[in-house]
MIPAFI-316869 format. One record per residue (C-alpha): residue number from 0; x, y, z. Coordinates in steps of 0.25 Angstrom, whole numbers, plus 5000, padded with zeros to 4 digits. Example, Ala and Ser with C-alpha at 12.3 -4.5 7.8 and 13.67 -1.06 7.14 Angstrom:
# MIPAFI-316869
REC    k    px    py    pz
REC    0  5049  4982  5031
REC    1  5055  4996  5029
***
This chain:
# MIPAFI-316869
REC    k    px    py    pz
REC    0  5000  5000  5000
REC    1  5006  5013  4996
REC    2  5007  5023  5007
REC    3  5013  5035  5000
REC    4  4999  5042  4999
REC    5  4998  5043  5015
REC    6  4998  5058  5018
REC    7  5011  5064  5024
REC    8  5005  5069  5037
REC    9  4993  5063  5044
REC   10  4987  5066  5057
REC   11  4989  5056  5069
REC   12  4975  5051  5068
REC   13  4977  5048  5053
REC   14  4990  5041  5058
REC   15  4982  5031  5065
REC   16  4975  5026  5053
REC   17  4988  5025  5045
REC   18  4995  5018  5056
REC   19  4984  5007  5053
REC   20  4990  5006  5039
REC   21  5004  5003  5044
REC   22  5010  5016  5040
REC   23  5019  5018  5051
REC   24  5033  5024  5049
REC   25  5047  5018  5053
REC   26  5063  5022  5052
REC   27  5073  5022  5041
REC   28  5086  5015  5038
REC   29  5095  5024  5045
REC   30  5107  5023  5054
REC   31  5106  5023  5069
REC   32  5108  5037  5074
REC   33  5109  5034  5089
REC   34  5113  5022  5098
REC   35  5107  5008  5095
REC   36  5096  5002  5102
REC   37  5098  4995  5115
REC   38  5102  4980  5115
REC   39  5091  4970  5118
REC   40  5088  4968  5133
REC   41  5089  4955  5139
REC   42  5077  4946  5141
REC   43  5074  4934  5148
REC   44  5067  4922  5141
REC   45  5054  4919  5148
REC   46  5054  4904  5147
REC   47  5040  4902  5153
REC   48  5033  4908  5141
REC   49  5028  4898  5131
REC   50  5023  4905  5119
REC   51  5014  4900  5108
REC   52  5022  4895  5096
REC   53  5011  4901  5086
REC   54  5014  4913  5077
REC   55  5000  4919  5077
REC   56  4999  4933  5083
REC   57  4986  4939  5089
REC   58  4986  4954  5086
REC   59  4977  4959  5097
REC   60  4978  4974  5093
REC   61  4975  4984  5104
REC   62  4970  4974  5114
REC   63  4974  4978  5128
REC   64  4984  4970  5136
REC   65  4974  4963  5145
REC   66  4966  4959  5133
REC   67  4978  4954  5125
REC   68  4982  4946  5138
REC   69  4969  4939  5139
REC   70  4969  4936  5124
REC   71  4982  4929  5125
REC   72  4978  4921  5137
REC   73  4964  4917  5132
REC   74  4966  4916  5117
REC   75  4979  4918  5110
REC   76  4988  4909  5119
REC   77  4978  4897  5118
REC   78  4976  4899  5103
REC   79  4991  4899  5100
REC   80  4994  4913  5096
REC   81  5008  4916  5096
REC   82  5007  4931  5099
REC   83  4998  4942  5102
REC   84  5001  4956  5096
REC   85  4997  4968  5104
REC   86  4996  4983  5101
REC   87  5006  4993  5104
REC   88  5008  4994  5120
REC   89  5016  5007  5121
REC   90  5010  5019  5127
REC   91  5003  5027  5116
REC   92  4996  5040  5114
REC   93  4981  5041  5119
REC   94  4972  5049  5110
REC   95  4958  5051  5116
REC   96  4953  5058  5103
REC   97  4957  5056  5088
REC   98  4950  5055  5075
REC   99  4950  5040  5077
REC  100  4943  5042  5090
REC  101  4948  5041  5104
REC  102  4961  5032  5106
REC  103  4962  5026  5092
REC  104  4969  5013  5091
REC  105  4982  5019  5085
REC  106  4985  5026  5098
REC  107  4994  5014  5102
REC  108  5002  5016  5089
REC  109  5007  5030  5095
REC  110  5016  5027  5107
REC  111  5021  5038  5116
REC  112  5030  5029  5125
REC  113  5034  5014  5126
REC  114  5027  5013  5139
REC  115  5017  5001  5140
REC  116  5004  5009  5145
REC  117  4995  5009  5133
REC  118  4980  5009  5130
REC  119  4982  4994  5129
REC  120  4986  4992  5144
REC  121  4998  4994  5154
REC  122  5012  4989  5154
REC  123  5008  4979  5165
REC  124  4996  4974  5156
REC  125  5005  4973  5144
REC  126  5015  4965  5152
REC  127  5003  4956  5157
REC  128  4998  4954  5143
REC  129  5011  4949  5138
REC  130  5013  4939  5150
REC  131  4998  4934  5148
REC  132  5001  4932  5133
REC  133  5014  4925  5135
REC  134  5007  4916  5146
REC  135  4997  4912  5135
REC  136  5009  4909  5125
REC  137  5007  4922  5116
REC  138  5018  4931  5112
REC  139  5015  4946  5113
REC  140  5019  4956  5101
REC  141  5018  4971  5103
REC  142  5014  4981  5092
REC  143  5026  4990  5094
REC  144  5025  5005  5089
REC  145  5040  5009  5088
REC  146  5040  5017  5075
REC  147  5034  5030  5081
REC  148  5028  5036  5093
REC  149  5014  5044  5094
REC  150  5012  5054  5084
REC  151  5018  5068  5086
REC  152  5005  5074  5081
REC  153  4997  5069  5093
REC  154  4990  5081  5100
REC  155  4989  5074  5113
REC  156  4999  5066  5121
REC  157  4990  5057  5130
REC  158  4995  5043  5131
REC  159  4991  5030  5138
REC  160  5002  5029  5147
REC  161  5003  5043  5152
REC  162  5016  5047  5144
REC  163  5017  5060  5138
REC  164  5023  5064  5124
REC  165  5024  5076  5115
REC  166  5019  5072  5101
REC  167  5024  5085  5094
REC  168  5037  5085  5101
REC  169  5040  5070  5098
REC  170  5042  5068  5113
REC  171  5039  5054  5120
REC  172  5045  5056  5133
REC  173  5041  5042  5139
REC  174  5050  5035  5129
REC  175  5057  5045  5128
REC  176  5057  5050  5113
REC  177  5059  5064  5108
REC  178  5059  5072  5095
REC  179  5073  5066  5091
REC  180  5068  5052  5092
REC  181  5058  5053  5080
REC  182  5059  5056  5065
REC  183  5055  5070  5060
REC  184  5054  5077  5047
REC  185  5068  5078  5039
REC  186  5076  5073  5051
REC  187  5085  5065  5043
REC  188  5076  5052  5044
REC  189  5062  5057  5040
REC  190  5065  5065  5027
REC  191  5051  5071  5026
REC  192  5046  5085  5029
REC  193  5034  5081  5037
REC  194  5040  5068  5043
REC  195  5029  5060  5038
REC  196  5029  5048  5029
REC  197  5026  5052  5014
REC  198  5033  5041  5006
REC  199  5029  5027  5011
REC  200  5040  5021  5002
REC  201  5051  5029  5008
REC  202  5058  5021  5018
REC  203  5065  5033  5025
REC  204  5052  5040  5026
REC  205  5043  5028  5030
REC  206  5053  5025  5041
REC  207  5057  5039  5046
REC  208  5045  5048  5045
REC  209  5032  5049  5053
REC  210  5020  5041  5051
REC  211  5008  5050  5053
REC  212  5015  5059  5063
REC  213  5019  5047  5072
REC  214  5032  5051  5079
REC  215  5042  5042  5071
REC  216  5053  5036  5079
REC  217  5068  5038  5074
REC  218  5071  5023  5075
REC  219  5085  5027  5069
REC  220  5088  5031  5084
REC  221  5094  5021  5093
REC  222  5087  5028  5105
REC  223  5073  5026  5098
REC  224  5076  5012  5094
REC  225  5081  5009  5109
REC  226  5067  5015  5114
REC  227  5059  5006  5104
REC  228  5068  4994  5108
REC  229  5066  4997  5123
REC  230  5051  4998  5121
REC  231  5050  4984  5114
REC  232  5060  4978  5124
REC  233  5051  4983  5135
REC  234  5039  4975  5128
REC  235  5048  4963  5126
REC  236  5052  4963  5141
REC  237  5037  4962  5144
REC  238  5036  4950  5135
REC  239  5033  4955  5122
REC  240  5037  4945  5111
REC  241  5036  4954  5098
REC  242  5032  4967  5091
REC  243  5024  4972  5080
REC  244  5032  4984  5075
REC  245  5022  4995  5071
REC  246  5026  5003  5059
REC  247  5039  4995  5057
REC  248  5039  4999  5043
REC  249  5042  5013  5048
REC  250  5055  5009  5056
REC  251  5068  5007  5049
REC  252  5071  4992  5048
REC  253  5085  4995  5054
REC  254  5080  5003  5065
REC  255  5070  4992  5069
REC  256  5080  4982  5068
REC  257  5088  4989  5079
REC  258  5076  4990  5088
REC  259  5073  4975  5086
REC  260  5088  4972  5089
REC  261  5086  4979  5102
REC  262  5074  4970  5107
REC  263  5075  4960  5118
REC  264  5071  4945  5116
REC  265  5057  4942  5120
REC  266  5055  4937  5135
REC  267  5046  4925  5132
REC  268  5054  4919  5121
REC  269  5068  4926  5121
REC  270  5068  4929  5106
REC  271  5067  4942  5098
REC  272  5053  4948  5098
REC  273  5044  4946  5086
REC  274  5043  4958  5076
REC  275  5032  4961  5067
REC  276  5033  4974  5059
REC  277  5022  4982  5053
REC  278  5027  4985  5038
REC  279  5014  4990  5031
REC  280  5015  4986  5016
REC  281  5014  4996  5004
REC  282  5028  5002  5003
REC  283  5035  4999  4989
REC  284  5049  5002  4996
REC  285  5055  4988  4999
REC  286  5061  4994  5012
REC  287  5047  4996  5017
REC  288  5041  4983  5014
REC  289  5039  4973  5024
REC  290  5050  4964  5019
REC  291  5060  4975  5023
REC  292  5057  4974  5037
REC  293  5057  4959  5040
REC  294  5071  4959  5045
REC  295  5066  4965  5058
REC  296  5054  4955  5060
REC  297  5041  4951  5054
REC  298  5031  4961  5046
REC  299  5016  4962  5047
REC  300  5009  4955  5035
REC  301  5001  4967  5029
REC  302  5002  4962  5015
REC  303  4998  4948  5019
REC  304  4986  4953  5027
REC  305  4982  4962  5015
REC  306  4983  4950  5005
REC  307  4974  4941  5014
REC  308  4964  4952  5014
REC  309  4963  4952  4999
REC  310  4961  4937  4998
REC  311  4951  4936  5009
REC  312  4942  4947  5005
REC  313  4943  4943  4990
REC  314  4939  4928  4994
REC  315  4952  4923  4987
REC  316  4958  4914  4998
REC  317  4962  4905  4987
REC  318  4973  4915  4984
REC  319  4979  4912  4998
REC  320  4986  4899  4994
REC  321  4999  4907  4993
REC  322  5000  4921  4999
REC  323  5006  4930  4987
REC  324  5019  4937  4990
REC  325  5012  4951  4988
REC  326  5004  4948  5001
REC  327  5016  4945  5010
REC  328  5024  4956  5017
REC  329  5035  4946  5020
REC  330  5039  4932  5022
REC  331  5029  4925  5031
REC  332  5040  4922  5041
REC  333  5041  4937  5043
REC  334  5026  4941  5042
REC  335  5017  4944  5054
REC  336  5004  4941  5046
REC  337  4990  4946  5049
REC  338  4976  4948  5043
REC  339  4975  4962  5049
REC  340  4980  4972  5059
REC  341  4976  4985  5065
REC  342  4981  4993  5054
REC  343  4976  4985  5042
REC  344  4962  4981  5048
REC  345  4959  4996  5048
REC  346  4965  5000  5034
REC  347  4958  4989  5028
REC  348  4970  4983  5021
REC  349  4968  4969  5028
REC  350  4956  4961  5033
REC  351  4950  4964  5047
REC  352  4940  4959  5056
REC  353  4930  4967  5048
REC  354  4932  4958  5037
REC  355  4925  4946  5044
REC  356  4927  4933  5038
REC  357  4938  4937  5029
REC  358  4946  4942  5041
REC  359  4944  4929  5049
REC  360  4948  4920  5038
REC  361  4960  4928  5034
REC  362  4965  4926  5049
REC  363  4963  4911  5048
REC  364  4971  4911  5035
REC  365  4982  4920  5042
REC  366  4983  4909  5052
REC  367  4983  4898  5043
REC  368  4992  4902  5032
REC  369  5007  4901  5034
REC  370  5012  4915  5032
REC  371  5017  4924  5043
REC  372  5014  4925  5058
REC  373  4999  4928  5059
REC  374  4993  4939  5067
REC  375  4978  4939  5070
REC  376  4973  4953  5073
REC  377  4963  4957  5084
REC  378  4960  4972  5086
REC  379  4947  4979  5089
REC  380  4935  4982  5080
REC  381  4935  4996  5074
REC  382  4926  5005  5066
REC  383  4936  5016  5063
REC  384  4951  5014  5060
REC  385  4957  5022  5072
REC  386  4947  5018  5083
REC  387  4951  5014  5097
REC  388  4951  5000  5102
REC  389  4941  4998  5113
REC  390  4946  5006  5124
REC  391  4942  5015  5136
REC  392  4940  5030  5136
REC  393  4955  5032  5138
REC  394  4959  5023  5127
REC  395  4964  5011  5135
REC  396  4960  4998  5127
REC  397  4949  4990  5134
REC  398  4949  4974  5135
REC  399  4947  4966  5122
REC  400  4932  4962  5120
REC  401  4931  4953  5108
REC  402  4916  4956  5108
REC  403  4917  4971  5108
REC  404  4927  4979  5099
REC  405  4938  4969  5098
REC  406  4943  4959  5087
REC  407  4946  4945  5093
REC  408  4948  4936  5081
REC  409  4961  4931  5087
REC  410  4953  4923  5098
REC  411  4942  4918  5088
REC  412  4941  4902  5087
REC  413  4945  4902  5073
REC  414  4958  4911  5074
REC  415  4962  4904  5087
REC  416  4960  4891  5079
REC  417  4969  4896  5068
REC  418  4980  4900  5077
REC  419  4981  4886  5082
REC  420  4980  4881  5067
REC  421  4992  4890  5063
REC  422  5000  4885  5075
REC  423  4996  4870  5072
REC  424  5000  4872  5057
REC  425  5013  4880  5060
REC  426  5022  4869  5055
REC  427  5015  4868  5041
REC  428  5021  4881  5035
REC  429  5014  4880  5021
REC  430  5000  4879  5015
REC  431  4996  4867  5008
REC  432  4983  4861  5002
REC  433  4978  4875  4999
REC  434  4964  4873  4993
REC  435  4954  4884  4988
REC  436  4940  4878  4986
REC  437  4936  4892  4982
REC  438  4943  4906  4981
REC  439  4938  4909  4995
REC  440  4940  4895  5002
REC  441  4953  4889  5004
REC  442  4960  4878  5013
REC  443  4974  4875  5015
REC  444  4983  4867  5025
REC  445  4996  4869  5032
REC  446  5003  4855  5030
REC  447  4997  4844  5038
REC  448  4994  4854  5050
REC  449  4982  4861  5046
REC  450  4971  4865  5036
REC  451  4962  4878  5035
REC  452  4951  4881  5026
REC  453  4946  4896  5024
REC  454  4932  4900  5017
REC  455  4930  4914  5014
REC  456  4917  4912  5006
REC  457  4903  4914  5011
REC  458  4899  4900  5012
REC  459  4905  4887  5018
REC  460  4915  4879  5009
REC  461  4916  4864  5009
REC  462  4928  4857  5003
REC  463  4939  4847  5004
REC  464  4953  4851  5008
REC  465  4966  4844  5009
REC  466  4970  4847  5023
REC  467  4984  4841  5025
REC  468  4979  4836  5038
REC  469  4979  4821  5043
REC  470  4966  4815  5043
REC  471  4957  4818  5055
REC  472  4947  4827  5061
REC  473  4952  4841  5063
REC  474  4946  4853  5071
REC  475  4943  4866  5064
REC  476  4951  4877  5072
REC  477  4942  4888  5066
REC  478  4930  4883  5073
REC  479  4936  4877  5086
REC  480  4947  4867  5084
REC  481  4949  4855  5092
REC  482  4944  4853  5106
REC  483  4944  4841  5117
REC  484  4932  4835  5110
REC  485  4936  4836  5096
REC  486  4934  4848  5086
REC  487  4927  4860  5092
REC  488  4926  4866  5078
REC  489  4923  4860  5065
REC  490  4929  4846  5062
REC  491  4937  4844  5049
REC  492  4940  4829  5045
REC  493  4952  4827  5037
REC  494  4952  4814  5029
REC  495  4963  4811  5019
REC  496  4969  4824  5021
REC  497  4956  4831  5016
REC  498  4945  4838  5023
REC  499  4931  4842  5018
REC  500  4929  4856  5025
REC  501  4917  4866  5026
REC  502  4923  4879  5028
REC  503  4912  4889  5033
REC  504  4910  4902  5025
REC  505  4920  4913  5030
REC  506  4927  4902  5038
REC  507  4938  4892  5040
REC  508  4942  4878  5044
REC  509  4955  4875  5050
REC  510  4961  4862  5055
REC  511  4975  4858  5060
REC  512  4982  4846  5065
REC  513  4981  4849  5079
REC  514  4966  4851  5080
REC  515  4960  4838  5077
REC  516  4948  4831  5083
REC  517  4950  4820  5093
REC  518  4947  4806  5089
REC  519  4932  4802  5090
REC  520  4930  4791  5100
REC  521  4924  4778  5094
REC  522  4912  4773  5103
REC  523  4913  4758  5108
REC  524  4903  4749  5102
REC  525  4897  4747  5116
REC  526  4897  4762  5120
REC  527  4884  4769  5123
REC  528  4880  4778  5111
REC  529  4883  4792  5114
REC  530  4871  4803  5114
REC  531  4870  4813  5103
REC  532  4878  4826  5105
REC  533  4870  4836  5114
REC  534  4864  4848  5107
REC  535  4860  4862  5111
REC  536  4851  4872  5104
REC  537  4857  4885  5104
REC  538  4853  4899  5098
REC  539  4861  4907  5089
REC  540  4857  4922  5088
REC  541  4864  4932  5079
REC  542  4861  4947  5077
REC  543  4861  4950  5062
REC  544  4854  4960  5054
REC  545  4849  4956  5040
REC  546  4841  4961  5028
REC  547  4828  4955  5024
REC  548  4829  4941  5018
REC  549  4842  4938  5026
REC  550  4842  4928  5037
REC  551  4853  4924  5047
REC  552  4858  4910  5049
REC  553  4868  4902  5058
REC  554  4878  4893  5052
REC  555  4890  4885  5058
REC  556  4900  4874  5058
REC  557  4891  4862  5063
REC  558  4878  4856  5056
REC  559  4869  4863  5065
REC  560  4874  4876  5060
REC  561  4874  4872  5045
REC  562  4889  4868  5045
REC  563  4892  4881  5039
REC  564  4882  4879  5027
REC  565  4874  4892  5026
REC  566  4863  4883  5020
REC  567  4862  4876  5033
REC  568  4863  4888  5042
REC  569  4853  4890  5053
REC  570  4843  4901  5050
REC  571  4841  4910  5062
REC  572  4828  4917  5066
REC  573  4827  4932  5065
REC  574  4815  4933  5075
REC  575  4823  4942  5084
REC  576  4830  4950  5072
REC  577  4841  4955  5071
REC  578  4844  4943  5080
REC  579  4844  4930  5072
REC  580  4843  4917  5081
REC  581  4842  4902  5079
REC  582  4843  4889  5088
REC  583  4853  4878  5083
REC  584  4855  4864  5089
REC  585  4870  4862  5092
REC  586  4878  4851  5097
REC  587  4881  4855  5112
REC  588  4894  4859  5117
REC  589  4899  4862  5103
REC  590  4907  4873  5097
REC  591  4902  4878  5083
REC  592  4906  4889  5073
REC  593  4895  4897  5067
REC  594  4891  4910  5059
REC  595  4879  4917  5055
REC  596  4875  4919  5040
REC  597  4865  4928  5033
REC  598  4856  4922  5022
REC  599  4848  4929  5012
REC  600  4835  4923  5006
REC  601  4843  4922  4993
REC  602  4853  4914  5000
REC  603  4865  4923  5002
REC  604  4873  4920  5014
REC  605  4881  4930  5022
REC  606  4891  4925  5033
REC  607  4894  4933  5045
REC  608  4908  4938  5046
REC  609  4919  4934  5056
REC  610  4924  4920  5061
REC  611  4914  4909  5064
REC  612  4907  4910  5077
REC  613  4909  4900  5088
REC  614  4898  4894  5097
REC  615  4899  4883  5107
REC  616  4886  4876  5111
REC  617  4884  4871  5125
REC  618  4874  4861  5132
REC  619  4863  4871  5133
REC  620  4857  4881  5123
REC  621  4862  4895  5122
REC  622  4863  4907  5111
REC  623  4873  4913  5103
REC  624  4871  4928  5101
REC  625  4879  4934  5089
REC  626  4879  4946  5080
REC  627  4881  4945  5065
REC  628  4895  4948  5060
***
């Protein structure tokens, strides 16, 4: 994406929107002008930590620290996530009034000090979160803002931790940084009259001039590099295992290499911290492409995410048998892959939670395909690009509530099942048996370790697939996986290496070698015949508005719910419109997956968005109350 048309000077509020697009600056290839950064501090290996081996990261963006800790303990650790990524923890500016409303999300990308009192919690809460995540087996990666400080065109100097700063004077005494620690117009580094970036292909300008009036740190300075390294080492000392380097494209590779060389080893594993660098694509200058930065660590997979959006929105999943080179930012071994992040979900360049089924299926594919180190994103729901996450009147972010204002796909049954699927198939590094039964319906295997089928169409698809798996009964991890009594989700039988599978509309089926049904006991000839399975009559109610001639139906993964066939779906009654209700006889103590569909009198079927819903019957009747998505 060409960035040369960006205006030379934009307000700080406009900066928030363009930081979303990844347009943040960094420093140029110039010699060190002061003393070099301090050597790494000594760390002690914490041999008590036992961290998950998986490579999947849950990006819990702008969740507060107690909520991240709870997620690690209750969901991420048990599911096998290898890491959690958290938002910038440094003390930032606090803005009670902006064009984006009170306390926009981009406050945390305008640090005023390297203290750890922020709108996401205190230093003590941050430390407790890291400990809780480690106890759950989950590494902690921090989004680190080290290219710049808060904008020098701020008209207020209020902060979350009580530090003061002088925006116009480039003074941040809590670090301390002063005027000479930043780039300025025509200072020998930024050769531009207004100090702003005008040419997005000019390496010197991109890496030495200001992005949208954000105070750009002079990373050529050993003093500045030492302060940055000191901040990152403080986090490492608290147990942090790695960093997402915000605006890494705008920091000269040699300057950041010097910072990286001054970092301590991690306390949990005694190794260098993981590095993932934000290098937004679009530059034609090879020195500003993602591949030019890989010597300092991995790069975020922007091009990959944009390419996947195209295929899923066009219904051309059959093109995914091999990812074309134009969709790749770097080799998979150095790519932090994703479907979306906080920048791209707002500028529309990638899929987001607002894309419903396409978004869910793309995340399944991300976890199934052997490219990069995948990150699954959960932020908060939004209607305007700059709006605050759920917060109190002072801007402090409130606890995550998955039913009210927050995205929580990382803890859904299907995504957690696919995290386990990816971990189980890690030894099979290539795709095999790729089959497209239609342009929008595919299946493929990872050696003899796992198979997945994806259906991006509006109706269920039944076909036979070569799975690569040994014969047996396997448990679909999208709908629940294996439990003590066998399959808690859909059972898939493999015979002769082949399985006939019905993939629901807008859904997926995934099985792997470590999730198999137990052997079914064979009854003795003299055994007393067993009673038929107990059933229960449950009510399903969904609030859904319709037009005349349209009705609402219930369909799911068991025969009582039509086995995902819209023609056999259960029609609901509109007696209490807009509430549609129906009673269904289900097996007792059984977990089922289901969705609602709308049918017109002419036979047109519309499936609701999002992942399959999950419901577990009991031994007595109860009601599911839902809202159409």
